[in-house]
N, C-alpha and C positions, 0 to 999 in steps of 0.2 A: 336850538333846533333849526336845522337847515332843510328846506325842501328843494329837491332837484329833479330834473327830468333826464333820464338816461335813454339815449337812442340805441336801439338794438342793432347789432351788426349781423347781417345774414345775406345770403345770395337770393336772387329772385326765384330760384328753384326750391328754396327751403321753406318749410313751415316750422313755426316755433310754438312750443307749448311752455307756458310758465305756470308753475304750481308751487305750493308750499307743502313740505313734508317734515318728518320729525325724527328720523332714525338713520344711523350710519349704514344700514343695509339697503337703504332706498335705491341707490344707484344700481346695485345688482338686481334687485327685484324689478325695477323699471326696465332694465336690459332684457330680462326674461319675458316681461309683458310685451315689449315691442318686437322682439325677434320672432315671437310666435303669432303676431297679429297680422302681418302682411308679408307675403313672399317678396323678396327683393328689396325690402326696406333697408335704407341706409340711415344711420342716426348717430348722434353724439349726445351724451348726457353729462350734465354737471350738477353736482349737489353741494351746496355750501353748508358745512358743519357750523353749528352755532355755539358749541362749547368744546372743551378738550383741546385738541390740536388745531381746531378751526381751519381745516383744510378744505380745498375744493376737490371732492371725490369725482372722478371722471371714468365713464364707461362708454362703450359704443362699438360700432363696427366700421366706422369711417373716421380716419385720423383728422381730416380737415374739419368735419362737423364736431368732433370731440374738442378740438382746439378752439373753435369759434364758440361753442357752448361754454367752455371754461372762461374765455375772455369776457363773455357777456355776464356770466355769474360773478366774476370778480368786479366788473364795472358797476353792477347793481349793488353788490356787497351785502345784501340782506341774509341773515342767518336762516337756515333751513329752506333756502330757495332752491328750487329745482328748475333747471333750464334744459329743455329737450329740443334739439333740431332734427328734423326728419326730411328725407328726400325719397323719392320713388314710392310714396304713400301719402295719404292725406290724414289730417287729424281724425276725421270721421272713421277711418280704418282702425285707429288705435285707442280712441277715447274709452270704449267699454272696458278694454283690458286695463287701461290706466286707472279707471275708477275702482277696479277691483284690487289695486295695490293698497294694502291696509295702512301704509305709512302716509299716503297722500291725504292731506286734510282739506286743501283748497286748490282748485284749478282757476287761475286768473284769466287765462285766454289760450286759444289755439287758433293760429292765423298764419296766412302767407303775406299779409299786409305789412306795410311799414308799421313798426311798433315802437312806442315810447313808454317807458316805465316811470311812473311818478313815485319817488322815494322820499323818505324822511330820514335824516341822519342826526343822531345826537350821541356825542362821545364815540364809543366803539360800537354802537348799535345802529343798524339800519333796518327800516321796514318798508315793504312795498305798500303804498297807499292805493294804487290802482294802475290801470294801463290805458294807453291811448292807442286804440286799434284802428289803423287806417285813417280815413278822413271822414268829415261830417257829411250826412246825406244832402243831396242837392234838390230833392223833392220826392213826392209820392209817385209810385209806379203807375203807369197808365194800363189800360186793358191790354194793349199790345205788349208792353213790358212784361206783364203777368203771363201772357201766352208764351212769349220768348223764354221766360224763366222756366216754365213747365216743359217746353220742348227741349231746352238745354239739359235739364236734369234727366230726361229720358234718353237723350242722345248719349250722354256719358255713362248711362247704366245705373243711376241712383234712384230712378223711379221706373215703374212699369207702365 
């Protein structure tokens, strides 16, 4: 058994969602969920089959994001892995719709941060053990930090 860390490739403008799913129609169902979630969203979806032809199924509306999602899915290599890259939207805009896709069993993360995926490989099988999302905290927020956070969320329209 070999444990490895896979650095995710993405642009600074991209958010990534990693999940586990279980059925060949996942890529199409996720496409439908995303396209109806946020006007102007651009995305690429890659889904690793775990049996049969074991192909990486790819959908999306942006060729570059589709290619990058497929490259990341291949590098991670876990069966039933779902890699979604989005631009012109945030994960908060699509998570409700994604959670309603019946094939999705687990969502590992949704982030714009640097992302590393911890995997375990044995023979022809690979599993995602977890994710390293961003960097470790530097300390607890002060009262001013708290006020700044609240102002920021209202400024961008996520709180009233």
